C-alpha positions, -999 to 999 in steps of 0.1 A, spaced: 1 851 -832 12 823 -816 12 814 -772 29 787 -755 30 783 -725 57 762 -709 44 748 -670 35 716 -649 -1 708 -636 11 714 -597 25 750 -604 -1 771 -593 11 802 -610 9 779 -640 -31 778 -639 -30 806 -630 -17 817 -663 -35 798 -684 -74 805 -665 -60 845 -676 -50 836 -713 -87 814 -714 -107 844 -698 -90 867 -719 -100 846 -756 -64 840 -764 -54 805 -775 -24 784 -762 -6 756 -764 3 741 -729 39 719 -728 42 708 -696 75 701 -687 71 669 -664 58 650 -695 86 658 -719 121 659 -711 129 684 -740 103 711 -731 121 709 -695 155 713 -708 144 739 -726 130 762 -702 161 755 -679 180 766 -705 162 799 -711 153 809 -677 150 779 -656 115 792 -640 82 782 -647 56 796 -662 78 804 -693 59 823 -720 69 826 -756 46 848 -778 56 846 -812 40 871 -837 30 867 -871 65 881 -883 87 857 -863 95 884 -832 94 859 -803 94 879 -765 95 857 -732 79 861 -701 90 847 -670 75 834 -639 39 850 -629 26 877 -603 -7 888 -597 -18 919 -612 -60 911 -612 -52 919 -655 -46 900 -684 -11 894 -693 -3 936 -703 24 918 -734 -7 898 -754 -28 933 -759 -3 942 -786 -12 930 -824 12 909 -840 25 938 -859 38 959 -825 52 936 -820 
């Protein structure tokens, strides 16, 4: 499974997503939209909101999660195994 978080360092919800992933022991790649115009355009083309989390299974299936809502629980989607995606 590969997890990519698109966001910005000034974005509070982006930081919350990163904290949840780290607390759950899930490795991820952070792509700062302010430091790379290609990342910024990619997010704009898909949903135009940050944080944007993309979860890709080992089988190539990809799910995009946009925005952040506090729920006092880890990102539920990431509890699935790659075979379930």
